[in-house]
N, C-alpha and C positions, 0 to 999 in steps of 0.2 A: 178181470179186475174188480174187485168189491170195493167200490167207492165209499160206501158207507162205513168201512172199517179204517179209513185213513186219518181222520181227524182225532186227536187225542184230547180228552176232556176229563177232568177230575174235579171233585169238590171235597173239601175237608173242613172241619171246624169242631167246636164243642157240640156235643150231642145233647140238646135240651138243657133241662135244669141240673141234671147230675154231673155235668162238667166233663164227662169222659170224651175223648177224642174219637171221631168216627171217620172213616174214609170210604168213598165210593168212587170207582173208577168207571167211566162211561166211554169206551173207545169207539162206540158206534153211534151214528145218527139213528134216532128212534124209527122202528119199523112201522108204527102206526103213522100214516101220512094223511094229511088233508091236501086238497088241491094246491093250496098256497105253499105248503111245505114241499110238496113235489117239485114245484116250479123252482124253488131256491135250490134244492139238491140237484135237480136236473141241470140247473145253470152251472153248478159246480162241476157236476159230471161231464157236461159237454165241454167246458174249458180244459178239464184235465185230458179228455179224449182228443180235443183238437190241438192243444198246445203242449200237452205233457209229452216227455220223452222218457222211455225206460233206459236207464244207464246200467252198465254192468253191476252186478250185485243187487239187482231189482230196486235201485234207487230211482224214484220218480222225480224228474226234473221239471219244476213248474215255476222257473224263474221268470217267466213272462207276465205272471199275475200274482205271485205270492212271495218268492224268495229273493227276488232282485229288483224286479219292477213290480209294484204293488197296484192291483186294481182295487181302489178304495170302495167303490160302488159295490163290487162283489163281497168285499170284507164287511161292509154295512149290512148286506142281505144275510150274510152268515151269522153276524151278530144278532140280528133281529130274530133269526131262527132259534139261536142258542137261548135268547131271552124268553122265548115261548116254552122252550122245553125244560129249562132249569128254573128252580126257584131262586132268583137272584136278589130277593128282597132283603136278605139278611147278610150277603157277602160284604166284606169290607175291602177286598182287593182282588185283582186278577194277577196271577203269577204265571210266568212263562220262563223258557230258557233262552239265552242269548244264541243266535241272533234271528233265526228264521221265524220263531214264533211271535216276535215283537209286533209286527204289523197287525196280525189278527188280534192279538191280545190287547193292543192299544185301542183298536176300534171297538172291541167288546167292552173294555173297561169304560170307554166314553159312553157307550149305550147303556151300561148298567149304572153309570153315575158313581164309579168308584176309581181309585188310582190303579195303575198298573205297575208292578215290580217285575223286573226281569233278573234271573239268576245269571251272574256273570260267569264266563268260563276261565277268567284269569283275575287274580287279585291285582288291582291298580293302586297307585300311591294315593288316590283320593278316597279310598275306602279305609275308614278308621274304626277302632272299636271291635266289639265282638262280632263274630261271623258264624253263620251256619254253612256247613260244607257237606257236599255229598259227592262221592266218586261214582262216575258213570263210564260206560264204554260208548263212544259215539260211533254208530253205524255208518255214518256219512264219512267221518274223517278216519275211521278204523284205528282209533287210539283211545286210551284212557284219558278222561278229563275230569276236573273238579268244578262242580257247580257251587257258586258262592253267593250268598245274600247276607247283607248286614243285618244284625239283630235290631238295628234302628228302625228297619222297615218292615219286619216280620216278627209279630209278637204272639204269645200264647192266646190272646183274646181275639185274634183274627180268624175270620171265616173266609176261606180262599177258594176261589174258582181257579183251577189250573187249566190253561189252554196252550196247547202246542200245535205246531203245524201238522206234520204227518208222523205217524207211528210206524217205525220199521220193526223194532223189537221191543219197544216200550221202555227202554233203558233211560231215556231222558225223563219220561213221565214218572218212572219209579224214583229217580233221583229228586225230582221236584216234590213228590209225595214225602220222600225222606226228609227233604229240608222243612216242609211244613209241619211235620210230626216231632221235630225236635223241641 
């Protein structure tokens, strides 16, 4: 199990003064490691090894600290690690997909001092106005879904850090990137 390949991260926004959009996807934790970084990633690896279960279809169940019950201290450690690795000085928000990415994205947004927006998987009556939509295939649910974000909360001037929990095939990450590039 390659633990460093399971967290999904991306950042997009206007590229310098020319205003063009650029996207970079970083699905891996950096290979260069300081002792402090190794402790944070070792903490995550140990939790996955100790509490994670591999379900049919190679789905990693980590609901004891991430997907159902949330270990906020571990999330804070991961957020601080991301803050060291990514230049978060210019981001205007953290974007994630409903629902499993919300906990980590919220803690990261708090650490970075920006709001968190999550892409909903269904339109509700309280969403009004224009919407950005992206069709994805959910590896976990084995069906097509639509990610939805109100245009009220995501604009062309935003520089967005995309954080999701685990990447299986990268479909949710691609959908989030698609939303951001509209």
